[in-house]
DRENRO-540031 format. One record per residue: residue number from 1; x, y, z of N, C-alpha, C in turn. Coordinates in pm, 1 decimal. Each point is the difference from the previous one (the first is absolute). Layout:
<nodes>
+-------+----------+----------+----------+----------+----------+----------+----------+----------+----------+
: lumke :      n.X :      n.Y :      n.Z :     ca.X :     ca.Y :     ca.Z :      c.X :      c.Y :      c.Z :
+-------+----------+----------+----------+----------+----------+----------+----------+----------+----------+
:   NUM :        X :        Y :        Z :        X :        Y :        Z :        X :        Y :        Z :
...
+-------+----------+----------+----------+----------+----------+----------+----------+----------+----------+
</nodes>
This chain:
<nodes>
+-------+----------+----------+----------+----------+----------+----------+----------+----------+----------+
: lumke :      n.X :      n.Y :      n.Z :     ca.X :     ca.Y :     ca.Z :      c.X :      c.Y :      c.Z :
+-------+----------+----------+----------+----------+----------+----------+----------+----------+----------+
:     1 :  11685.3 :  10231.0 :   9698.4 :      2.8 :   -123.9 :      2.2 :     19.5 :    -65.1 :   -107.6 :
:     2 :     90.1 :   -141.6 :    -40.7 :    -42.7 :    -34.0 :   -140.3 :   -131.8 :   -111.3 :    -13.6 :
:     3 :    -31.0 :    -14.5 :    -95.7 :   -139.2 :   -175.2 :     28.0 :     74.8 :   -118.4 :     62.5 :
:     4 :    119.5 :    -40.0 :    -64.8 :    -25.1 :   -119.3 :     62.9 :     94.0 :      3.6 :    151.6 :
:     5 :     42.5 :    149.5 :     45.8 :     -2.6 :      4.0 :    129.8 :   -121.2 :    -18.4 :    112.8 :
:     6 :    -95.5 :    121.9 :   -119.3 :   -118.5 :     27.0 :    128.6 :    -96.0 :   -219.0 :    -23.3 :
:     7 :     33.0 :    -37.3 :   -122.7 :   -105.2 :   -146.1 :      1.7 :     87.5 :    -78.5 :    144.3 :
:     8 :    144.5 :      8.2 :      0.9 :     55.8 :    -51.5 :    136.4 :    -54.8 :     13.4 :    111.8 :
:     9 :      7.3 :    119.4 :     19.4 :    -52.2 :     94.8 :    131.2 :   -154.3 :   -104.8 :     18.0 :
:    10 :    -46.9 :      7.0 :   -104.8 :   -149.4 :    -58.4 :     27.6 :      6.1 :   -127.3 :    -14.2 :
:    11 :     65.8 :    -42.0 :    -10.2 :     36.3 :   -143.4 :    -24.7 :     -4.1 :    -58.6 :    192.0 :
:    12 :    151.9 :    102.6 :     29.2 :     -7.5 :    -17.1 :    147.2 :    -93.6 :     14.3 :     77.9 :
:    13 :    -65.2 :    133.3 :     -4.5 :   -146.1 :      5.7 :     74.9 :    -93.8 :    -91.8 :    -24.6 :
:    14 :    -28.9 :    -75.0 :    -96.6 :    -59.2 :    -77.7 :      8.1 :     25.6 :   -133.4 :     73.4 :
:    15 :     82.1 :    -17.0 :     -4.7 :     86.5 :   -132.4 :     98.7 :     -3.9 :     72.2 :    141.6 :
:    16 :    -69.2 :     98.4 :     58.7 :    -39.4 :    146.4 :    141.9 :    192.0 :    -37.8 :      5.9 :
:    17 :     71.6 :     77.9 :    -12.3 :    112.4 :     33.2 :     24.6 :     -7.7 :    162.0 :     42.7 :
:    18 :    -20.1 :    -15.6 :    116.1 :    -50.5 :    158.7 :     45.9 :     73.2 :    127.1 :    -40.2 :
:    19 :    163.8 :    -19.1 :    -20.7 :     55.4 :    109.5 :    -15.9 :    -23.4 :     32.2 :   -164.1 :
:    20 :    -78.8 :   -114.8 :   -102.3 :     39.0 :     72.0 :   -125.9 :   -159.4 :     17.2 :    -23.1 :
:    21 :   -108.3 :    -48.8 :    124.0 :   -127.3 :     74.0 :    -31.2 :     39.8 :     79.3 :     73.5 :
:    22 :     39.3 :     53.5 :    126.0 :     42.6 :    160.7 :    -30.1 :     60.5 :     86.3 :    -42.5 :
:    23 :     72.4 :    -19.3 :   -131.3 :     69.9 :     61.8 :    -54.0 :    -94.5 :     18.5 :   -134.9 :
:    24 :    -93.0 :   -116.3 :    -20.6 :    -77.4 :     38.2 :   -116.7 :   -100.1 :    101.9 :     44.0 :
:    25 :    -95.0 :    -14.5 :    180.4 :    -84.9 :     90.2 :      3.0 :    109.2 :    148.9 :     25.2 :
:    26 :     82.1 :     21.2 :      7.5 :     94.7 :    118.1 :     11.8 :      8.7 :    138.6 :    -83.9 :
:    27 :    -13.5 :   -167.7 :   -136.4 :     26.1 :    106.9 :   -176.5 :   -146.9 :     50.4 :    -14.4 :
:    28 :   -107.5 :    -54.3 :     60.9 :   -124.9 :     45.8 :    -17.2 :    -78.2 :    115.2 :     73.0 :
:    29 :     87.9 :     57.3 :    155.7 :    -87.0 :     20.6 :     52.7 :     -4.7 :    112.7 :     -4.6 :
:    30 :     74.0 :     97.0 :    -91.2 :    -60.3 :    154.4 :    -28.9 :    -85.7 :     -4.7 :    -61.6 :
:    31 :    -26.3 :    -93.3 :    -88.8 :   -105.4 :     -0.4 :   -134.0 :   -161.8 :    -17.5 :    102.2 :
:    32 :     23.8 :   -108.7 :     80.3 :    -65.2 :    -55.3 :     64.5 :    -79.4 :    132.9 :    101.9 :
:    33 :     66.6 :     58.7 :    106.8 :    -26.9 :    190.0 :     28.8 :    -64.4 :     43.9 :    -56.7 :
:    34 :     71.7 :     24.9 :   -150.0 :    -69.0 :     80.0 :    -74.6 :   -165.3 :    -52.4 :    -43.6 :
:    35 :    -21.5 :   -110.6 :     -3.4 :    -99.1 :    -10.0 :    -64.1 :   -110.8 :     -3.0 :    146.9 :
:    36 :     21.3 :   -124.2 :    107.4 :    -54.3 :     37.4 :     86.8 :    -27.0 :    175.7 :     76.5 :
:    37 :     98.5 :    103.3 :     -5.3 :    -99.5 :     79.4 :      4.5 :    -58.4 :     74.1 :    -85.8 :
:    38 :     65.7 :    -16.0 :   -116.4 :   -129.7 :      2.8 :    -97.7 :   -156.7 :    -12.2 :     -7.5 :
:    39 :     -8.2 :   -130.9 :     66.8 :   -159.5 :     -0.5 :     81.3 :    -85.4 :     38.3 :     68.9 :
:    40 :    146.8 :    -37.7 :    145.0 :    -59.9 :     19.6 :     95.0 :     21.4 :    145.7 :     40.5 :
:    41 :     69.0 :     53.1 :    -35.2 :     43.9 :    190.1 :     27.6 :     -0.9 :    -57.0 :    187.0 :
:    42 :     41.3 :    -58.0 :     39.0 :     77.7 :      3.2 :    103.8 :    129.7 :    -73.7 :     20.9 :
:    43 :     89.2 :     46.0 :    122.0 :    141.6 :    -99.5 :     15.0 :     -9.0 :   -110.1 :     56.9 :
:    44 :    -89.3 :     18.5 :    114.9 :      1.3 :   -104.9 :    117.8 :    -97.8 :   -132.4 :    -92.8 :
:    45 :   -107.2 :     14.9 :    -76.8 :    -55.1 :    -87.4 :    -66.7 :     74.0 :    -61.7 :   -108.5 :
:    46 :     75.0 :    110.6 :   -104.8 :     76.3 :    -59.5 :    -70.2 :    106.7 :   -121.5 :     63.9 :
:    47 :     54.6 :     36.6 :    103.3 :    131.7 :    -83.8 :     51.9 :    -89.5 :   -139.6 :     35.2 :
:    48 :   -112.3 :     18.6 :     26.6 :    -95.5 :   -145.4 :     51.9 :    -27.6 :    -59.0 :   -129.7 :
:    49 :    -17.7 :     45.0 :   -111.1 :    -37.6 :    -25.1 :   -119.2 :    138.1 :   -102.9 :    -33.0 :
:    50 :    151.0 :     57.2 :     -3.1 :     65.0 :    -12.5 :    -41.6 :     65.2 :   -135.9 :     92.8 :
:    51 :     -9.8 :     12.7 :    133.3 :    -15.2 :   -114.8 :     77.4 :    -45.9 :   -136.9 :      3.5 :
:    52 :   -137.4 :      5.0 :    -55.2 :   -117.3 :   -102.6 :      6.6 :     97.2 :    -23.9 :   -155.3 :
:    53 :     22.4 :     58.8 :   -135.5 :     54.0 :     -7.4 :   -101.8 :    112.8 :   -118.2 :     20.4 :
:    54 :    112.2 :     68.7 :     86.8 :    127.0 :   -104.9 :     -8.1 :    -79.8 :   -143.7 :     75.9 :
:    55 :    -43.2 :      3.4 :     98.2 :    -61.0 :   -135.7 :     88.2 :    -28.5 :    -69.6 :   -121.4 :
:    56 :    -96.4 :     17.1 :   -104.6 :    -77.0 :    -25.7 :    -79.3 :     77.2 :    -99.7 :    -77.9 :
:    57 :     87.7 :    125.4 :    -83.4 :    104.9 :    -63.1 :    -92.4 :     92.7 :    -94.9 :    107.3 :
:    58 :     29.6 :    -10.6 :     70.3 :     55.0 :   -132.1 :     92.8 :    -54.0 :   -101.0 :    -10.1 :
:    59 :   -136.2 :      9.8 :     50.6 :    -67.8 :   -148.4 :    -20.2 :     -5.1 :    -41.0 :   -103.5 :
:    60 :     -8.6 :     97.4 :    -98.1 :    -97.3 :    -14.7 :   -168.4 :    111.7 :    -39.3 :    -73.4 :
:    61 :    115.7 :     30.0 :     22.8 :     97.3 :    -26.9 :    -78.5 :     43.5 :   -108.2 :   -139.5 :
:    62 :    -68.5 :   -103.2 :     62.7 :     37.1 :   -121.0 :    -84.1 :    -92.9 :     33.0 :   -114.8 :
:    63 :   -149.8 :     75.1 :     58.1 :   -123.0 :    -16.0 :   -137.7 :     25.5 :    124.4 :   -103.5 :
:    64 :    174.6 :     44.3 :     -4.1 :     46.1 :     65.4 :    -97.8 :     49.8 :    -47.6 :    -78.4 :
:    65 :    -66.3 :      3.2 :   -173.6 :    -18.4 :    -51.1 :   -107.6 :    117.1 :      9.9 :    -75.4 :
:    66 :     49.2 :    117.9 :    -42.8 :     69.5 :     89.9 :    -79.5 :     87.8 :     53.3 :     66.0 :
:    67 :    161.6 :    -30.1 :     67.0 :     90.2 :    118.3 :     87.8 :    -31.2 :    115.6 :    -91.6 :
:    68 :     28.7 :     53.9 :   -179.2 :     16.5 :     74.9 :    -54.5 :   -141.8 :    107.1 :     47.5 :
:    69 :   -124.9 :   -124.7 :     74.6 :   -145.1 :    180.9 :     36.3 :     25.1 :      1.8 :    163.0 :
:    70 :     75.3 :      2.5 :     63.8 :     56.0 :    -12.2 :    120.7 :    -49.1 :    113.9 :     55.5 :
:    71 :     55.2 :    139.7 :    -72.2 :    -85.9 :    166.4 :     56.8 :   -142.4 :    -42.7 :    -29.8 :
:    72 :     -4.3 :    -18.1 :    -73.4 :   -162.1 :     -4.3 :    -68.1 :   -106.8 :    -68.8 :     64.0 :
:    73 :     57.8 :   -137.9 :     78.5 :    -40.6 :    -65.9 :    129.0 :     -5.3 :     84.0 :    124.4 :
:    74 :     91.9 :     93.3 :      1.5 :     27.7 :    -40.3 :    184.9 :   -126.5 :    186.6 :    -44.4 :
:    75 :     35.5 :     36.2 :   -121.4 :   -118.8 :    141.9 :     26.2 :   -158.0 :    -54.7 :     15.7 :
:    76 :      2.9 :   -122.9 :    -74.6 :   -182.0 :    -34.0 :    -13.6 :    -19.8 :      1.4 :    186.5 :
:    77 :     62.8 :   -112.8 :     34.7 :    -30.1 :     -1.4 :    145.2 :     21.0 :    120.4 :     79.7 :
:    78 :     96.7 :     98.4 :    -43.4 :     -7.7 :    125.3 :     83.2 :   -106.7 :     84.2 :    -23.4 :
:    79 :   -101.6 :     -0.9 :   -105.5 :    -78.1 :     96.1 :    -68.0 :   -130.9 :    -98.3 :     95.3 :
:    80 :    -12.3 :   -104.4 :      8.0 :   -121.2 :    -84.1 :     62.2 :    -29.9 :     17.3 :    138.2 :
:    81 :    137.0 :     27.7 :    -14.1 :     27.6 :    -14.0 :    246.8 :    -25.7 :    182.6 :     13.0 :
:    82 :     13.9 :    101.4 :    -85.5 :     -2.0 :    124.3 :     21.8 :   -220.6 :     15.9 :      3.7 :
:    83 :    -43.2 :    -37.5 :   -110.2 :   -124.2 :    -26.6 :      6.7 :    -77.0 :    -77.9 :     90.1 :
:    84 :     66.6 :    -94.3 :     93.4 :    -61.1 :    -47.3 :     57.1 :     42.1 :     69.6 :    166.7 :
:    85 :     88.8 :     50.3 :     27.2 :     20.5 :    140.0 :    122.4 :   -112.4 :    114.0 :    -26.9 :
:    86 :      9.7 :      6.0 :   -170.1 :   -117.1 :    172.8 :      2.6 :   -129.9 :    -74.1 :     27.2 :
:    87 :    -15.8 :   -120.1 :     -2.4 :   -159.0 :    -35.5 :     11.7 :    -50.5 :    -16.8 :    123.7 :
:    88 :    140.6 :    -82.5 :     62.6 :      3.6 :     37.7 :    164.4 :     29.9 :    122.2 :     64.4 :
:    89 :     14.0 :     85.8 :      0.9 :      6.2 :    147.1 :    -23.4 :   -147.3 :     78.7 :      7.8 :
:    90 :    -50.7 :    -38.6 :    -92.9 :   -114.1 :     67.3 :    -55.1 :    -80.4 :    -32.8 :    108.4 :
:    91 :      3.4 :   -165.7 :     35.0 :    -96.2 :    -46.7 :     99.8 :     -6.5 :     53.3 :    113.3 :
:    92 :    122.5 :     50.5 :     44.1 :     73.2 :     53.7 :    139.5 :     -6.7 :     60.6 :     33.2 :
:    93 :    -37.7 :    168.6 :    -90.7 :     18.2 :    141.2 :    -48.0 :      8.0 :     73.2 :    153.7 :
:    94 :    155.3 :     25.6 :     11.3 :    -27.8 :     91.6 :    128.6 :     30.2 :    162.4 :    -13.7 :
:    95 :     -9.1 :     73.2 :     43.7 :     26.5 :    142.2 :      9.6 :    140.7 :     65.5 :    -74.0 :
:    96 :     77.9 :   -121.2 :     71.0 :     96.8 :      7.4 :   -113.5 :     57.2 :     16.2 :   -125.7 :
:    97 :   -134.6 :   -100.9 :    -67.9 :      7.6 :    -31.9 :   -155.2 :    -76.3 :    139.4 :    -57.4 :
:    98 :    -33.5 :     94.3 :    113.3 :    -52.3 :    111.6 :   -100.6 :    121.2 :    107.7 :      1.0 :
:    99 :     93.9 :      7.5 :     60.1 :    122.4 :     69.2 :    -53.3 :     67.9 :    -41.7 :   -103.4 :
:   100 :     24.9 :    144.7 :    -66.5 :     50.9 :    -28.6 :    -83.4 :    177.7 :    -45.9 :     20.8 :
:   101 :     17.0 :   -103.6 :    -94.1 :    105.4 :    -99.9 :     12.9 :    182.5 :     74.0 :    -17.3 :
:   102 :     35.3 :     23.5 :     79.6 :    155.2 :     70.1 :    -24.9 :    139.7 :   -101.3 :   -120.4 :
:   103 :     15.0 :      4.4 :    -60.6 :    110.3 :    -50.5 :    -54.9 :    156.9 :     88.8 :    -32.8 :
:   104 :     79.5 :     23.4 :     35.5 :    130.2 :     44.3 :    -12.7 :    147.5 :   -139.7 :    -84.1 :
:   105 :     16.7 :     92.7 :    -74.8 :     67.4 :    -92.7 :    -74.2 :     69.0 :     68.3 :    -50.6 :
:   106 :    119.3 :    -25.1 :   -148.9 :    109.6 :     51.6 :    -70.5 :   -110.1 :     57.7 :    -74.7 :
:   107 :   -113.0 :    -16.2 :    -28.4 :    -64.2 :    -11.7 :   -168.9 :   -138.3 :    141.9 :    -24.1 :
:   108 :      8.8 :     23.4 :    -31.8 :    -54.1 :    136.2 :    -27.5 :   -159.9 :     20.7 :     56.5 :
:   109 :     -8.0 :     69.5 :     57.6 :   -125.6 :    -41.7 :    118.0 :   -114.9 :     58.7 :    -45.3 :
:   110 :     26.3 :    126.2 :   -125.5 :   -132.4 :     39.1 :    -60.3 :    -19.6 :    -98.5 :   -125.4 :
:   111 :     49.5 :    -74.9 :    -32.5 :    -32.7 :   -127.0 :    -81.9 :    -45.7 :    -77.0 :     78.3 :
:   112 :     51.2 :    -17.7 :     91.4 :    -83.3 :    -96.8 :    110.1 :   -162.3 :    -25.5 :    -28.8 :
:   113 :     84.3 :    183.8 :     93.2 :   -215.0 :     23.3 :     27.1 :    -98.2 :     -8.8 :   -140.1 :
:   114 :     21.6 :     32.7 :    -97.3 :     -6.6 :    -10.3 :   -123.1 :    -24.5 :   -136.5 :    -18.8 :
:   115 :    109.0 :    -84.8 :     -1.7 :    -61.2 :   -204.5 :      4.1 :   -141.0 :      0.4 :     48.8 :
:   116 :     63.9 :     30.8 :    155.1 :    -93.4 :    -76.1 :     80.1 :   -139.2 :    121.9 :    -16.9 :
:   117 :    -52.5 :    108.4 :    -76.1 :   -126.4 :     25.1 :     23.0 :    -42.6 :    -40.4 :    -97.6 :
:   118 :     37.2 :   -157.6 :   -120.5 :    -64.9 :   -107.5 :   -159.3 :    -24.3 :    -64.8 :    105.2 :
:   119 :   -133.2 :    -27.0 :    -93.7 :    -36.6 :   -156.9 :     74.9 :     98.9 :   -110.9 :     21.6 :
:   120 :    -15.2 :    -57.8 :     42.6 :    103.7 :   -163.8 :     23.0 :      0.2 :    -52.0 :   -153.0 :
:   121 :    -70.6 :    -38.6 :    -27.5 :     -4.6 :    -53.2 :   -152.4 :    117.3 :     49.7 :    -45.3 :
:   122 :     -7.9 :    173.3 :    -35.0 :     71.4 :     46.0 :    -47.7 :    143.1 :    -14.1 :     12.5 :
:   123 :    -11.8 :     85.0 :    140.5 :    170.1 :    -40.4 :    102.2 :     39.7 :   -123.5 :     -6.2 :
:   124 :    -49.2 :    -99.7 :      3.5 :     71.0 :   -109.0 :    -17.1 :     71.1 :    -30.3 :   -101.8 :
:   125 :    -87.0 :     -0.5 :   -112.4 :     59.4 :    -13.4 :   -130.4 :    123.7 :     80.0 :    -34.4 :
:   126 :    -33.0 :    116.5 :     20.1 :    125.8 :    102.2 :     33.4 :     97.0 :      0.2 :     14.0 :
:   127 :      5.0 :    -37.6 :    153.0 :    131.5 :    -43.7 :     43.5 :     62.0 :   -150.7 :    -64.4 :
:   128 :    -65.3 :    -80.9 :     37.6 :     17.2 :   -149.1 :   -110.6 :    100.7 :     42.0 :   -155.7 :
:   129 :    -63.8 :    104.8 :    -28.8 :     90.5 :      9.4 :   -141.8 :    118.1 :    132.1 :      4.6 :
:   130 :    -67.3 :     70.1 :     61.6 :    151.2 :    111.9 :     38.9 :     65.7 :      0.1 :     69.7 :
:   131 :     -2.2 :    -43.1 :    157.2 :    110.3 :    -62.9 :    149.8 :     63.2 :   -149.8 :    -64.5 :
:   132 :    -91.2 :    -81.1 :    -50.8 :     12.8 :   -148.4 :     36.0 :     69.1 :    -44.2 :   -155.5 :
:   133 :    -28.7 :    114.2 :    -78.7 :     39.7 :    -62.6 :   -166.8 :    -44.6 :   -112.8 :    -69.0 :
:   134 :   -135.6 :    -54.5 :     53.8 :    -50.7 :   -105.8 :    -45.3 :    -70.1 :     38.1 :   -142.9 :
:   135 :    -38.7 :   -110.6 :    -81.1 :    -10.1 :     43.8 :   -128.8 :   -193.6 :    -54.1 :      3.9 :
:   136 :    -62.2 :     91.6 :    -76.5 :   -130.8 :    -10.7 :     -8.4 :    -53.1 :   -181.3 :     23.7 :
:   137 :     55.5 :    -87.1 :    -70.1 :    -18.3 :   -120.6 :    -24.8 :     24.0 :    -72.9 :    136.9 :
:   138 :     63.1 :     68.6 :    122.3 :     38.0 :    -25.0 :    113.8 :    -88.9 :     59.4 :     43.1 :
:   139 :     -3.0 :     70.9 :     56.3 :   -132.6 :     85.4 :     80.7 :   -115.0 :    -80.6 :    -47.5 :
:   140 :    -18.6 :    -55.2 :    -85.4 :   -136.2 :     12.6 :     13.7 :     18.1 :   -182.3 :      4.1 :
:   141 :     80.2 :    -94.1 :     -0.1 :     11.9 :    -83.0 :    120.0 :    -17.8 :    -23.2 :    115.2 :
:   142 :     93.3 :    146.3 :     66.3 :     13.0 :    -21.5 :    125.8 :   -174.7 :     35.1 :     96.1 :
:   143 :    -38.5 :     94.4 :   -139.7 :   -124.3 :     62.4 :     81.6 :   -116.4 :   -101.3 :    -48.2 :
:   144 :      9.9 :    -57.6 :   -110.1 :    -84.5 :   -116.3 :    -30.3 :    -81.0 :     76.6 :    -68.3 :
:   145 :    -18.7 :     88.3 :   -134.7 :    -58.1 :     76.3 :    -39.9 :     60.5 :     32.0 :   -152.7 :
:   146 :    -92.1 :     21.7 :    -48.2 :     22.0 :     -4.9 :   -207.9 :    137.9 :     74.4 :     -4.4 :
:   147 :     57.2 :    -13.6 :    -81.6 :     87.9 :    154.2 :    -25.9 :    -71.2 :    111.2 :   -117.1 :
:   148 :   -122.0 :      5.9 :     24.5 :    -23.2 :     82.9 :    -89.1 :    -50.0 :    108.7 :    155.6 :
:   149 :    -44.4 :   -117.9 :     63.5 :    -22.7 :    118.4 :    127.7 :    102.2 :     69.0 :     56.2 :
:   150 :    103.3 :    -79.8 :     12.1 :    153.9 :     34.6 :     47.2 :      7.2 :    135.8 :    -68.6 :
:   151 :     -9.7 :     12.9 :   -142.5 :     31.7 :    123.3 :    -77.0 :    -75.4 :     55.9 :     64.2 :
:   152 :   -114.9 :     46.3 :    -41.0 :   -102.5 :     90.0 :     10.0 :     36.2 :     69.0 :    170.1 :
:   153 :     18.5 :   -102.0 :     69.9 :     18.4 :     77.2 :    157.6 :    150.6 :     86.7 :     -5.8 :
:   154 :     66.7 :    -51.9 :    -85.6 :    117.3 :     63.7 :     -9.8 :    -32.5 :    111.4 :    -50.6 :
:   155 :    -98.8 :     51.4 :   -128.1 :    -51.7 :    104.3 :    -41.6 :    -72.0 :    121.2 :     50.9 :
:   156 :    -51.2 :    -98.2 :     83.2 :   -134.7 :     96.1 :    104.2 :    117.1 :     55.7 :     96.7 :
:   157 :     23.8 :   -122.4 :    103.6 :    154.6 :     45.1 :     71.9 :    117.5 :    172.9 :    -40.8 :
:   158 :     -4.0 :    -32.0 :    -54.8 :     53.3 :    146.8 :   -135.1 :    -47.3 :    108.7 :    -21.1 :
:   159 :   -110.8 :    -46.6 :    -24.1 :    -78.7 :    108.3 :   -117.3 :    -29.2 :     51.1 :    205.5 :
:   160 :    -25.7 :    -25.1 :     77.8 :    -76.9 :     12.5 :    128.0 :    141.8 :    112.0 :    119.5 :
:   161 :    113.0 :    -51.2 :    -52.1 :    106.9 :     40.2 :     50.1 :     60.4 :    121.6 :    -55.5 :
:   162 :    -66.6 :     32.7 :    -93.3 :     78.2 :    104.8 :   -120.2 :   -105.5 :    115.0 :     24.0 :
:   163 :   -106.3 :    -91.5 :     24.7 :   -104.0 :    106.8 :     37.8 :     15.6 :     75.2 :    145.1 :
:   164 :    -24.0 :    -95.6 :     60.2 :      9.5 :     70.3 :    180.3 :    170.6 :     49.0 :     43.7 :
:   165 :     64.0 :    -87.0 :    -58.1 :    168.9 :     50.4 :     28.5 :     61.5 :    112.6 :    -45.7 :
:   166 :      9.8 :     19.7 :   -112.8 :     60.2 :     51.4 :   -101.1 :   -110.5 :    118.6 :    -56.7 :
:   167 :   -148.3 :    -12.1 :     -7.6 :    -85.1 :     67.5 :    -42.5 :    -23.2 :     34.1 :   -121.0 :
:   168 :     31.1 :   -174.7 :    -69.8 :    -12.2 :     47.4 :   -147.0 :   -128.8 :   -101.9 :     -7.8 :
:   169 :   -106.2 :    105.5 :   -119.0 :   -122.7 :   -102.6 :      1.8 :     37.0 :    -71.9 :   -161.4 :
:   170 :   -100.9 :    -63.9 :    -17.4 :     -6.1 :    -88.7 :   -117.2 :    -42.4 :    100.9 :   -141.0 :
:   171 :    156.9 :    -45.3 :    -74.1 :    -58.8 :    128.4 :   -125.0 :    125.1 :     96.5 :    -31.8 :
:   172 :     27.8 :     24.9 :    167.4 :     47.1 :    165.1 :    -38.8 :    163.8 :    -18.1 :    -36.3 :
+-------+----------+----------+----------+----------+----------+----------+----------+----------+----------+
</nodes>
């Protein structure tokens, strides 16, 4: 979508036009799902986080300062909601929480398993960088961490994936 078209869509959404808001959310739905599933590792919780995010965006769309950062704004709200759901789930852990999450989709299952074995701080940065196409500076803003931390986490995440998934030791 062209930049001017996107700005018009965001402006209509800010004026609480339901169709424009729905179209805006549809544009980022797949991205939201990938990020939510990366954090929560559970389809039901990911759906809850996305639903909460859409509702929060509708209620707070008028607080969006710059239309060109709408995706970053949405993703930040989503990440916050994901962490809130995880925190709540941690406090109310059940027998289901002990089961291995099952995620079926068109992506490489072995790679997904390898990614899920990474610490969340590395997995999140890797997904935002490689799957979502964010630049290091954008990831730093979204996660509210320094750029150097993003770079370090990318490096360590790659190194761990290379070792665990591909069997490549550093220096080999």
